N, C-alpha and C positions, 0 to 999 in steps of 0.2 A: 694306613702310614708305611707299615711294615712291606705291603704289597707293591707300593710306589718305590719304596728303596730297592727291593728285590729287583724289578722291572729295570729301574735306570742302572742297577748296578750290570745286570745283564745287557744291555745296549751298550754298555761300555765295554763289556767284555768281548761282544761280537765284534765291535768297531776294532779291537786290538789283536783280531786272532790271525791277521795277517802279518803283523810286524810289531815286534817288541815296541811296547809302549811305556811311558813313566807309571810309576806309582806314588800315592801319597800314604804319608806316614804322619798321622793327625794326633794330635793330643791337647788338653783342655786344661786350665789353671786349677779347676774343681771337678771332681767326679759327683762330689756329693755336696749338697748346698741346705744347710738348716734354718729352718723358718723359725724365730722366737718373736715374742712380743715387741722387742725392740727393731726387728728388721726393717730395713729402711730401702732395700734392694741389694744389688751385687755388681760386680763387673767382672765378667768373665773375659779370660785371656784364651782365644783360641789360636793355636799355633803349630807347626808342624815342619816337614822338609818335604821336599818333590827329589825324587830317586828316579834319575834318567838313565836309560839304556848304556850301559858303559860309562856311566858317571860324566858324559858329556854334556856341558849345558849348551842348548841351541842358540844360534845367534838371534832366533826372535824367541824369547822367553815367552812360556805361559802365563796365562793371569789365573787368578784364583777367585770363588765365590765361597763364603761361607756362612751357614745359615742354622742358625737356632731356633729350634721348634718346639713347642709344648704340646701337650696330650690334646687330643680334637674332642670339642665339644658338641652336643647337638641342643641348639638354643632357637627360641623364638623371638625374632625382632619385632617390636610394636611401634606404632606409629602414633604419635599424640596429635588430635585435633581440638581446636577450641569451640566448644558448642554453647552459645548463650552464656558467655563468660567463664565455662566450666572446662577444664582439661579432660577429653577423654580420650581411652584408645580406639582408633579409627582403625587402616588398614595393618595386616601383620605376613610377616615372610618366616618360615622355618628354616633353617639350614641344619644338615645331618652332620656335618664333619668340619665345624671353623676350628682352624687351631687357637687354643686358648693363649698362645703367645707366638709371634714370629719376629724375628730379627734377622736381617741379611746384611752382610758387608761383602764389598767387591773391591778388588783392585784399580778397577775404571768402572764407568757406567755399563751395566749390564747390557743396554741397548745396543754399546759399541760391541758386544764381546759375541752374543749370540742373536739369530733370529727371532722372532716369535715363535715360532712352532717350537724350538728348543727350549726357549724360556718357559714356555707352557707345559711341556713334558716333564721338566724337573721343577716346576713352581718356583722358578726364580724371580723373586719381585712380588710385592704386593698386589699389583694389578694381575699377576698370574695364580694367586691364591684359587683352587679347586673348593669352593664352600659348599657343594652341593646340595643346591636347595631343594625342597622336598615338597614345597606347597604348590598350590596351583596357579599362583601368581604368573602373569605373563611377562615377557622378558624384558620390556621395560621398565616394569615395577621390582622384578627382582635385580636389575642393574643397579636401581635407585636404593634398595635397602641392602645391597650388596656395599655400594660406596658410603653409606650411612655407618654399616658396622664398622668398616676398615676406617673410618674417620674417627669414631668413637673410641676404637683402640688405639690408635695414634696419639689421642689427647690423654689416655691413660697410661700410656707408655707401655701397651702391649704387643704394638706392631710399631717395629723400625727399622728404617731403611739408611743405609751409611754407603753410598757408592763411593769409591776411590779411597777406603780406610783400611782396607788391607795392604800392607806393607811386605813387599818381596825383597829379600836380601842376596845379592850376588845371584839371583835366578834360583834360588835354591830353597832358601829359608823365608818362610811367611808368619806372619802373626796379624791378629786384629783383635780388637776388644767391643764387647758386645754388652750394653745395659740388661740386667735381668731384674725388672720391676719389680716394686713391694707388693703390688697387686696379683701376681703369678699364683697359680694353684699348683697343688703339691702332684707329684707324678714323674714320671719317666721323662726327660726331655732328651732331644737328638741333636747332636752338633755335625752338621754336614758339612762335608769339604768337597768341592768341584774344582778338577784343574781341567782349563778352558784355552784351546789353542785354534786359530783359524774357523771360528764359529763353531767346533765340537766340542764337546764334552770327553776329554781323553781318560780321566780318571774320576773316581768317586770313592769317599771314604766318609765313614761315620762313627762316632763316639758318642756313649749314653751319660746323662747326667742325671742324678736322683735329687728331686727337690721335695722336702718333706719337713713335716713340723717337729720339733723339738720340745722338752721341757712341758710345761703347764698346758700349752697349746696341743701338744701331741696327746697327752692324758685327755683331755677334753674332747679332743676329736675323736678318739678311741671310743671313749665311752659313750658319746653321742651315736658313734656309728653300730656299737654293739649292744647298747641298751636304750633305743630311742623313748620307749616309754618312760623308764625311770629317769631319764637324762630330761625328758620334759618336765615331768613331775618335780624333781628337782629343782630347776629353773623356777618355777612358778613359786614353789616355797622359798626360794631363796628372795623373791620379788617382794613377796608378801612380809618375811621378814624383815627385810630393809626398808620397805614402807612404814610398818609400824614402827621400827627403831626409829625413823625420822621423825614419824608424828610424835612419839614419846619424848624425844629431845626437843622438838619444837615447843611442847608445852612447858617443859621444865624451863625453857630459856624464857 
């Protein structure tokens, strides 16, 4: 992901080498999100300003696209098939770098702002995500699994697309609200902002957001990560103790 951002910013820099280009000054409402036992999700405000050369806003203002992206994951998608009344695993496909979370908002529909090639380069839109399949499945099967993965994460609130939801005020100030699902994983998230005009990305900027567990959940996560064997034995001991206690109480009642 870092390499993709570097290439995107380099391309923007090369485009702007011949003439002064506008710049983005982005920010987010929260740089840190803490996940507790009662965490039900969050609403993140992505906002900022567009700095035009000489402070003059053009007659044809630019558009804004914001993307909130979570850490990449390596995962295997499996297809269920019913055999003799029993559901069994059938075909599968492995993806090397599927984003754990992806939300995009834009001032207009992305297809009206950039062409297919530009959208693919910057991964603008759910249909332009580069999932990096690593299995030997054929193209048709990979497409089917990719659509299945996208549909599953949309239903779980992990993939979000909101065209036309970015508000631009006076051609300079912009803001958008994107939901952060309660199912998100911990890690470093990136809030990317793209300034688009005449089908080109004129500027790009990024801010990082840390999503981490806190309180008892964080202690258990650290314990499980650093002492996996002891954590497993403790979990088994607690389960046995609770079972014995439940049996004892049931006999007394």
